[in-house]
C-alpha positions in Angstrom: 1.7 15.3 0.8 5.6 15.0 0.8 7.0 11.4 1.7 10.1 11.3 3.7 12.0 8.6 5.0 13.6 8.0 8.6 15.9 4.8 8.3 15.8 2.7 11.8 18.3 -0.1 12.6 16.1 -3.7 13.0 13.0 -2.3 11.4 11.5 -3.4 8.2 8.1 -2.3 7.1 5.9 -3.8 4.4 4.8 -2.0 1.3 0.9 -1.6 1.9 -1.0 -0.8 5.0 -2.5 -4.1 5.2 -0.7 -5.9 2.4 2.3 -7.4 0.9 4.9 -8.0 3.6 8.7 -7.9 3.6 10.4 -11.3 3.8 12.7 -10.2 6.5 11.9 -11.5 9.9 13.8 -9.8 12.8 12.9 -11.2 16.3 10.9 -9.1 18.8 10.9 -6.0 17.0 8.1 -3.7 15.6 8.0 -1.2 13.4 5.3 1.8 14.1 4.0 4.3 11.5 1.3 7.1 11.8 -1.6 6.8 9.8 -3.3 10.0 8.7 -6.8 10.6 7.0 -8.5 13.7 5.7 -12.1 12.8 4.8 -15.2 14.4 2.9 -18.6 13.1 2.8 -21.1 14.3 0.2 -24.8 13.4 1.1 -28.2 14.4 -0.4 -30.0 17.0 1.0 -33.8 17.5 1.8 -36.1 18.6 -1.0 -37.8 22.1 -0.1 -40.7 24.0 -1.4 -39.1 27.4 -2.0 -42.2 29.0 -3.8 -45.9 27.8 -3.6 -46.9 30.1 -6.0 -44.7 29.1 -8.9 -44.0 25.4 -7.3 -40.4 25.7 -7.4 -38.5 22.6 -5.5 -35.1 22.5 -4.8 -32.1 20.5 -3.3 -28.9 20.7 -2.3 -25.8 18.6 -1.2 -24.6 18.4 2.3 -20.9 18.4 2.8 -19.1 17.0 5.9 -15.5 16.3 6.8 -13.6 14.3 9.2 -9.9 13.5 9.9 -7.9 11.0 11.8 -9.0 12.1 15.3 -12.7 11.6 14.3 -12.0 7.8 12.8 -10.3 7.2 16.3 -13.4 8.6 18.1 -15.6 6.3 16.0 -13.8 3.6 16.8 -13.7 4.1 20.4 -17.6 4.4 20.4 -17.9 1.2 18.3 -15.9 -0.7 20.7 -18.2 0.2 23.9 -20.1 -2.5 25.1 -21.6 -3.5 28.4 -18.4 -4.9 29.7 -15.7 -2.8 27.7 -15.5 0.8 27.5 -12.7 2.9 25.3 -12.5 6.7 25.6 -9.6 8.0 23.8 -7.8 11.0 24.7 -6.8 13.8 22.2 -3.6 12.9 22.1 -4.4 9.3 20.6 -3.3 8.2 17.5 -4.0 5.7 15.0 -0.5 3.4 13.7 0.2 0.7 11.5 2.4 -1.8 13.4 4.6 -4.2 11.4 5.5 -7.1 13.7 8.5 -9.0 13.3 9.3 -12.2 15.3 10.4 -15.5 14.9 6.9 -16.7 14.2 4.8 -14.0 12.4 5.6 -10.9 10.0 2.4 -9.4 9.9 0.7 -5.7 9.6 -1.9 -4.4 12.8 -3.7 -1.6 13.1 -3.6 -0.1 16.4 -4.8 3.1 18.7 -2.0 4.2 21.0 -3.1 6.5 23.6 -0.1 7.4 26.0 0.9 5.1 28.4 -2.5 2.9 28.0 -2.3 -0.6 26.5 -2.6 -0.4 22.7 -5.9 -1.3 21.0 -6.1 -3.7 18.0 -8.5 -2.3 15.6 -7.5 -4.2 12.4 -11.0 -6.0 11.9 -12.3 -2.7 11.1 -10.1 -2.2 8.3 -10.5 -5.6 6.5 -10.1 -5.2 2.8 -7.6 -2.4 3.0 -4.5 -2.5 0.9 -3.2 -2.1 -2.6 -3.5 -3.9 -6.3 -2.1 -3.7 -9.5 1.4 -2.3 -8.6 3.5 -0.7 -11.0 7.1 -0.6 -9.9 10.1 1.9 -10.8 13.0 0.7 -8.7 16.9 0.3 -8.8 18.1 -2.8 -7.4 22.0 -3.3 -6.8 23.0 -7.2 -7.2 26.0 -6.6 -5.3 24.9 -4.8 -2.2 21.4 -6.1 -2.3 20.2 -2.8 -2.0 17.2 -1.1 -3.5 15.3 2.4 -3.8 12.2 3.2 -5.6 8.3 3.8 -6.0 5.3 1.8 -6.5 2.3 3.2 -8.1 -0.7 1.3 -7.0 -4.5 1.1 -7.1 -5.2 1.6 -3.3 -8.2 0.4 -1.7 -9.2 2.0 1.9 -12.1 0.2 3.7 -13.6 1.2 7.0 -16.1 -1.5 7.8 -18.8 -2.3 10.5 -17.5 -5.6 12.0 -20.0 -7.4 14.3 -20.6 -7.3 17.2 -19.5 -3.6 17.4 -21.8 -1.0 15.8 -19.8 1.2 13.6 -22.4 4.1 12.4 -19.4 5.7 10.0 -18.0 3.4 7.0 -16.8 3.6 3.7 -14.7 2.1 0.8 -12.5 4.3 -1.5 -10.4 3.2 -4.1 -7.7 5.5 -6.1 -4.2 6.0 -7.2 -1.3 5.5 -4.3 2.4 6.2 -4.5 4.7 4.0 -2.6 8.2 5.1 -1.7 10.9 2.5 -0.7 14.4 2.2 0.2 16.6 -0.3 1.9 19.9 -0.3 4.0 22.0 -2.9 5.2 22.3 -3.6 9.0 25.1 -6.2 9.6 24.2 -8.9 7.3 20.6 -8.2 7.0 19.2 -5.8 4.3 16.2 -3.7 5.9 13.6 -1.7 4.0 11.3 1.1 5.0 8.6 2.5 3.0 6.0 5.4 3.2 2.4 5.7 1.3 0.6 8.7 0.2 -2.7 8.1 -1.5 -4.5 11.7 -1.9 -7.2 11.1 -4.4 -9.4 8.2 -3.4 -13.0 8.0 -4.1 -16.1 5.9 -3.2 -19.2 5.7 -1.3 -20.1 5.4 2.6 -21.4 7.3 5.2 -19.8 9.6 8.1 -20.9 10.3 11.7 -24.5 10.7 11.1 -24.7 7.5 9.0 -26.0 8.6 5.8 -24.7 7.1 3.0 -23.5 9.4 0.2 -20.2 9.8 -1.7 -16.6 9.8 0.0 -13.2 11.1 -0.9 -10.3 10.4 1.0 -6.5 10.9 1.6 -4.5 8.7 3.4 -0.8 8.9 4.5 1.5 6.3 6.5 4.5 8.2 7.7 7.3 8.0 9.9 9.3 5.2 11.5 9.7 4.2 14.9 11.3 0.8 16.1 9.8 -1.0 19.4 11.4 -4.2 21.2 9.0 -6.5 22.7 
């Protein structure tokens, strides 16, 4: 995946999907980015007797894939209860929202579906974030501007959170690349960043709930500002 930057006035985004946050506080402004997933699950297939005469027994691996749309469907199904129903449309997006106001400076995961109210699904991604960052950056002491890249060990978690019944779940970890840049907006220094983690691996279960191995690619791209 290729990263790109689109700088938006009055937005400063954090340096991981659910991790470190910028120190800049901008009242009533959110930064919104799209999250994309490519997932591959490998599970053990059944043992089969191919030839009774020779007693040959064989087995094979079963491969299945999933994308962001599947993750959104899993989350919607998991959140359905006797009193609450989520059926997301094909146009729904999974986004990272960085909230900037007078009292908070945090990230949440949300599903945005047209004009419907956003649905916070942050609890399902508990543990997602980065560790062991190694920076390559340039900072201009006079202007306070910086640009660069972090190499990180990125952790992606999709967990089953009570009281919801999320069949699919996984933990994958691997190399992540974070590109960041800053600009001035009045007297403030604002930053934006984008993440690509294309070679994550771990274990977990897909749609069928069968546990096996998982490989994952995640991207956090784009910048949209909203004022609330």
